[in-house]
N, C-alpha and C positions, 0 to 999 in steps of 0.2 A: 588555525587556519579557517579561511572563509570557505563555504562550503555550497554553491545553488545547486539546484533542484529544479528542472525547466519540468511544470507541471503538464500534465496531458489539456487541461481545460474543460475535461467532459461533466467533470462536477463544481458546483461551488468550493465546497468546504470538503471532500473526503478526499483528494490528491494530497495536499499539505497537511492534513491531518495523520494520511498513513507513513509519510515520510518520518514527521515528528513520534510515532508510535515506535516506528523500526528503531531508530535513533536511541529510544529510552530501552528496548529490549536489548541495544548491546552495550548500556549504560553506557554511554555516551553523553558527557554535561554537550550544552549545547543553548545557545541563545538564538533567538529568532531578530534578524536584525531587517529584513523587509518581506512582506508576504504581499502577493499579488494572487490575480487567480491564474497565472501562468507564470510567476518563478517563488522559488521560498529559498531566501536569502539566510541562511545560520553562521555564527561563527562557533566553532568546535576544538578542541582540543585537540595536537597535534596526533594524538593516538588514534584520532578515528579514520587515519588513510586508511589504516592495516584493517577495518572494518569495510573499508564502504564498497570493495567488490563484492561483499556478501549482501550488504541490503541490497547493492542494485540489481542482484540477482531474484531478490525478495518484491521489490517493491513492480505494482499492477497499472498504476495511474502518474508516473513518470515517465517523460521520454530521455531526458538525459541528467547527466551529474556531472557538473563542471567544480574545478576548482578556482578562486577569484583568484591573480595575482596582484591587483590593483583596480582602484575605482575612482573617476572622477564626475563632475557636471558632464551634461549631454553635448556641451559645446565644446567642453575640450578631447576628445577623442584623442587628435593628434599626440596633445602634449602626453598624454595617459601612456601611448604607445610608445614615443620615444624616452619616457622617463621611467618605467617600469624595468624593474631590475628581473630579465631573462637567465642569467648564467646557470642559477640553480636548476632552469629546465630544460635550456637546450644547449648544446656543444657546438663550436663552429664547423660549420659542414653538414648540420643535421637539418632535415627537409621540413617543411611545414604545409600547412596551407592555412587561410581563414576563412571562417562562417562569422556572419552577421545575424543578430536575431532582434528584435524590437517586440514588443508588447502595446499591446492594443491603445493605453492612454500614453503613446510617447507619439510626437509628431514631428518626425524629421524630416529635413528638408529634401536631405540627401537620398540620393534609392541606393537600396542593401547592394547592388553590384558595386557601385561606386564608392561603394563604404569599405569592401572587402579588398578592391583593387588599391584604394590609400593605405590603408594599414597592411596588406599585403608587402608594397612597396616600402613604408617605412621600416617594416621588421627585416625585410632582407637587406638593407642597408646597414644592419648590425651583423652580417656574414654569414646568415642562413640561406639555403636553398628553398625556393618554393617547387614543391610537388602538389600536383592536385590529385593526383592518382593514386598514390599510396604514402602520403605523409608520414613524417614520424611522429611530429605532434601536430595537432588540429586545434587552433588559437579560436575563440568565439568574443565576439563581440555582443556586450548584451547593451541592449537598452530600454531602461526599465524605472520608471516613475522618473525619469528626469533626470537620472544617473546615468554614467557609462562605465559598463564594470569589462575587464580584460580579462578575461579564463582560459583556462587551459580545458580541453574536454577530460575528462576520465573514464565515464562510463556511459554507454548506451544500451536501455534496458529493451531487449528482444522481448517484443510484443505477437512475432509468432508463434509462441509457446502457448500463449492460452486458444490458438484459433485452434494447434492441437490438439486442444482437450476439449472442443466444444462437447456439448451433452451426446450429440447424437450419433460421435463418432466413439462411444464408449460401447463396450458389451451389453452393458443393461440399462436402459433408457425409461425414464418416463415422464409425462409433460410438465411443465412447469416448475423446472427445477433452474436455479438461479446458476448464472454463467461463470465460467472459469475466474475472467478477470476481478467481477465483484463479488467472487469467494474467497480469491485470494487479500484483497483487500480489507475484509471482514478478518481473515487471519489474524492478516498483521497490525489490527488496531486493537487485538488482545493481546500485544507484546510477548508473545508466545517467544520462547526461546529454544535454539535447537536442544533437542534430548527431550525436553518436557513434555508431559501428557497435557493433550487439547482434547474436550469432549465433545461430542454434539448428539444430546438427546433425542433428536428429530432427523435423523442421518440420511432418512428418504434413499437417493441412488448413491452418495457418498460425495458430493461436490466440494464441500467445505472439506471434507478429510481428505481428500488427494490433494488440495493447495497445502492442508498445513501437513501433509505427509514432504510436500515437494521443500518444503522450506527446514524442513530438517526435525521438526516436531514431532511425538509420536499418539497417530490419531487414535480415538477411541470414539466407537460408534454406535449408537443404540437406537431401536426403532421398536416399534409394537408389532410391526408389522414383518411376519417371516421372509417374504418376498423382498421386500427391502433390505432386511439385513443380509439375504442370501445374494442379492444385486451389489449391494456397495461393494459386499467382499469378493464379487467378479470385477468391478472395477478397478477396486485397489491392486490387484493382483494383477491385472491388464496394464498397470503404470509399474508391476515392479516395486509397488510400496508395502510396506509393513502396518499392520493396525491391527486392533484387539475389537472382538464385538460382540454385543451381549443384546438377547432379543429380550426388551425390558418396556415396561411403560416411566416414560419422563415423569411423571408424579410423585414415582414409587423409586426412583434410582437405586440400583443394589450397589450403591457404593461405601465407603466409610467417608465422614466428614471431613472437610477440609482438605482434601486427596488432589483436587486438579488443578493445574498452574494456570488453565485457560478454558472458558466455557464459549464457543462460538455455534449459533443457532438459529437458523429461520423458522420459527417459532407457525405451526398452521394454523393461526387465527385467519376467520374469514374465508378459508376455502376447504374442498374436498378435504377429508382428510378421516382416517380412522380413527377413533374416539374411545377407550376402556371405557365398560359401564356406561355408555351412554354419555360421559359427561361431554357438556355444552363448550364451545370455544372460549368462551371467556375464562369459565372455571378451569379450563384446563391450562391458559396462559396462567393464570393466577398460581394455580399448585403447582404448575412445572418451574414456574420462578421461586419458588419457595424450595424445592428440591435441589434447583440448581447453586441457590443461596449457600445451602447446607454442603454441595461438596467442593465447592472452591474454595481455593487456599486463601485466608485472611490477605488483603493488600491486593490480592490479582485479580484481573481484567474479566467481564463476561460482555459477548458484543450478540445481542438478539436483534434478530430483524421481526418487525411487525407491521400490521394492516392499518393500525387505528391510533391516531395522534391521542384520543381519549384514554389509553392504556397507559401511560406514564406512571398513573397515580398508583397503579399496582406496582410498579416497580422501585418505588420509596416504601410502600409497604409492605414489600417483602424485607426492606432493609438496604437494601441497595441505595450507591451512593452514583447517582447520574453524573458523569464526568464529558462525557459528550452527547449531543442529539445531531442528527444528519435525517434529511429527509432525501428521497431518491425517487426520483419519476420515474415508474416503468413503463407505461403509457398515459394516454389521455384519462383515463378513467381509475387509474392506479397508482397510487403514493405508496413507495416503502418508508417505515421507520424507522432509524438505526441509532439503538441505545448503545452506548459505552460505558458498564457500572463498574463499578467496585467495590468490593466488601471490605469492609468496615474490619 
């Protein structure tokens, strides 16, 4: 089956990478057929359909998920609509509506409302009823990279959930924390599965742990500051989630080797932080990476956020394989670097 993910477009690389990581988390075989800033099209096995709803609930930087029914050149939309088999989707008397979307690289001569009118009329000719208020099915005409896709809307991602979990709305708040949607993307990049252990050794107020719990992982939070451990625990309880907390130094993790399924953390490089024994931030970065390497299971992922690209060399020195690099602009004078790492 062909699936299309309409991406948020708020970042060049993170939205598509998040989708692909979620597919891998559920062991869904897939091949990328088309990738732009706004659309990711993948071919996947039919059993993917059983997991798409769960993946939709996880995604942070995707707007909609579609199942593609047919495709043609951009100019052959009407032929595509007449020739595509719909019996497997629709029954006579079913209601439908049509929406049209186009990417920035598509220059259509016909306006979107006219495309929707033409498409609606063609589908109606086949014995189905238009209902613009509460249709049973929503067909979407996607114009991407000079191609036309006829798709069925399967899922719309609820972005309001992240607004409801903004940091200032939690019982315990501290400045400089990452936002929920960004934390969710980091968790997804780790490919953690429901029921697996995810560690944040610099848990702070618990933002990453909250999103890990929301996708069904088992969060494990550590921090050297007692007030942060207490506060993160408060925030976890506020959302009725369960997590394990330990007051500990991230450079000497009190855990067995090879015990964590995923590690996700925003390391405190280049900002005010409490560091044990007067350790400077760069040494903290390197020493904590060594500890993370030790507790992460072989073949699994760590997702690390830091503030300077020069620190990439430290990741390799610790033995990690860097599988992805992303750069995220926070504001004019601050860029964050995201490394997705695999342990050999």
